[in-house]
C-alpha positions as CSV (number, residue, x, y, z in Angstrom):
1,M,14.0,-24.3,-18.9
2,W,13.1,-27.6,-16.6
3,S,12.9,-27.0,-12.5
4,P,11.6,-29.6,-10.1
5,E,12.1,-27.3,-7.3
6,K,9.4,-25.2,-9.5
7,A,7.5,-28.2,-9.7
8,M,7.2,-28.9,-6.7
9,N,6.3,-26.0,-5.7
10,R,3.6,-25.1,-8.2
11,L,1.9,-28.8,-7.6
12,N,1.5,-28.3,-3.8
13,K,-0.2,-24.7,-4.9
14,L,-2.7,-26.9,-7.8
15,P,-6.3,-26.5,-6.2
16,K,-7.6,-29.8,-5.3
17,L,-10.3,-31.2,-7.4
18,D,-14.2,-31.2,-6.1
19,P,-14.8,-34.8,-6.4
20,S,-18.3,-33.5,-7.9
21,V,-16.5,-33.3,-10.8
22,W,-16.2,-36.8,-11.2
23,D,-19.8,-37.1,-11.0
24,K,-20.5,-34.5,-13.8
25,Q,-18.2,-36.5,-16.4
26,D,-19.9,-39.8,-15.2
27,V,-16.6,-41.6,-14.4
28,Q,-15.6,-43.3,-11.2
29,R,-14.2,-40.9,-8.8
30,M,-10.4,-41.2,-8.1
31,S,-9.2,-42.4,-4.2
32,G,-5.6,-40.0,-3.4
33,D,-5.1,-36.7,-3.5
34,Q,-6.6,-35.4,-6.5
35,R,-5.4,-32.3,-8.1
36,R,-7.0,-30.1,-10.7
37,T,-5.2,-30.8,-14.3
38,P,-3.8,-28.1,-15.5
39,F,-4.5,-29.0,-19.4
40,K,-7.6,-26.6,-20.4
41,G,-10.9,-28.1,-20.8
42,A,-10.1,-31.0,-18.4
43,Q,-12.9,-30.3,-16.0
44,S,-15.9,-29.8,-18.8
45,A,-18.8,-32.1,-18.3
46,S,-17.9,-33.3,-21.9
47,A,-14.3,-34.0,-21.6
48,G,-15.0,-37.6,-20.4
49,T,-17.0,-38.4,-22.9
50,L,-14.7,-37.2,-25.4
51,G,-12.1,-39.1,-24.1
52,H,-13.8,-42.6,-24.4
53,L,-14.8,-41.3,-28.4
54,L,-11.2,-40.8,-28.9
55,I,-9.9,-43.6,-27.8
56,D,-12.5,-45.6,-29.3
57,S,-12.4,-44.2,-33.0
58,M,-8.6,-45.3,-32.7
59,A,-9.4,-48.5,-31.9
60,E,-12.2,-48.9,-34.2
61,K,-10.1,-47.2,-37.2
62,Y,-6.8,-49.3,-36.6
63,G,-8.0,-52.5,-34.3
64,S,-6.7,-51.4,-31.0
65,Y,-5.7,-48.4,-28.9
66,N,-1.5,-49.6,-29.5
67,A,-2.1,-50.1,-33.1
68,A,-3.6,-46.6,-33.5
69,L,-0.2,-45.4,-32.2
70,S,1.9,-47.4,-34.4
71,H,0.2,-45.1,-37.0
72,G,1.1,-42.0,-35.0
73,K,3.5,-39.2,-36.3
74,V,6.1,-38.1,-33.3
75,K,5.4,-34.6,-33.1
76,R,6.4,-31.6,-31.1
77,V,3.9,-30.5,-29.6
78,S,3.2,-26.9,-27.0
79,L,1.5,-28.1,-23.7
80,A,0.0,-24.5,-23.6
81,S,-2.4,-25.9,-26.5
82,L,-3.1,-29.2,-25.3
83,R,-6.7,-30.0,-24.0
84,G,-7.0,-32.8,-21.1
85,L,-9.8,-35.4,-20.8
86,Q,-8.8,-36.3,-17.1
87,A,-9.8,-33.8,-14.6
88,G,-7.6,-34.5,-11.9
89,V,-4.2,-35.5,-11.5
90,D,-2.8,-37.7,-8.4
91,A,-0.4,-35.7,-6.6
92,G,1.6,-38.0,-4.9
93,K,2.5,-39.5,-8.6
94,V,3.3,-36.5,-10.1
95,A,5.1,-36.0,-7.2
96,Q,6.9,-39.5,-8.1
97,K,7.3,-38.1,-11.7
98,I,9.2,-35.0,-10.8
99,R,11.8,-36.9,-8.4
100,D,11.8,-39.4,-11.7
101,L,12.6,-36.8,-14.2
102,T,15.3,-35.2,-11.7
103,E,17.2,-38.5,-11.8
104,S,16.6,-39.5,-15.5
105,D,15.3,-37.5,-18.5
106,E,14.4,-39.8,-20.6
107,I,9.9,-40.1,-20.5
108,D,7.5,-42.5,-22.2
109,A,6.1,-40.7,-25.0
110,A,2.7,-39.1,-24.2
111,S,-0.1,-40.0,-26.4
112,V,-2.3,-37.0,-28.3
113,A,-5.2,-37.5,-30.7
114,R,-5.6,-34.8,-32.9
115,Y,-9.4,-33.6,-33.3
116,K,-11.1,-30.9,-35.5
117,G,-7.9,-28.8,-35.3
118,K,-7.3,-29.4,-31.5
119,Q,-4.9,-31.6,-29.9
120,Y,-6.0,-33.7,-27.0
121,L,-4.2,-35.4,-24.0
122,I,-5.1,-39.0,-23.9
123,D,-2.2,-40.4,-21.7
124,G,1.0,-39.4,-20.2
125,N,-1.2,-37.1,-17.7
126,H,1.1,-37.2,-14.6
127,T,4.4,-36.9,-16.8
128,L,3.6,-34.0,-18.7
129,T,1.9,-31.9,-15.5
130,A,5.0,-32.8,-14.0
131,L,7.1,-31.2,-16.9
132,K,4.5,-28.4,-17.6
133,L,4.3,-27.0,-13.7
134,G,8.3,-27.5,-13.7
135,G,8.4,-24.8,-17.1
136,V,8.7,-27.1,-20.0
137,R,6.8,-25.9,-22.7
138,S,6.6,-28.4,-25.2
139,V,7.7,-32.1,-25.9
140,E,7.5,-34.4,-28.5
141,A,4.4,-37.1,-28.0
142,I,2.6,-39.4,-30.6
143,V,-0.2,-37.5,-32.4
144,V,-2.7,-39.6,-34.2
145,N,-5.5,-37.9,-36.2
146,V,-8.8,-38.9,-34.7
147,L,-12.3,-39.2,-36.6
148,I,-15.2,-39.9,-34.9
149,N,-17.6,-41.9,-36.5
150,M,-21.0,-40.0,-35.6
151,R,-23.4,-42.9,-37.1
152,R,-21.7,-45.6,-34.3
153,T,-22.3,-42.7,-31.5
154,R,-25.9,-42.2,-32.2
């Protein structure tokens, strides 16, 4: 059951993101009050690289990232099973999502890439963080199966 009070309380308890995580992932540091994302694997050094590979592979196969989403299927996804690719979330944006969700239960569908049997959150990090912190266990998301062309990446 969704609880905005629980979501705000848990958001305030999320640890601040150590900026060195951005450096390990070789991505640009984000400004604002960055908190550790609640999705597993997001702080690993390879998460940023894998995210780029997944998005590039989707675009290569379908012509663009948006075209790949149009080929995805809407499926129910467990938030506990999602793996993160974005190390942090902006606490202010998550707080705004929590406020938005109290006013309307309509959300944009998150994008998930399924690769080697695991599901990776591509888009919708702030919204799904708000939902997860508020006690939601699963959501409907656009899921795209991805194969990475290793010849292109070498």
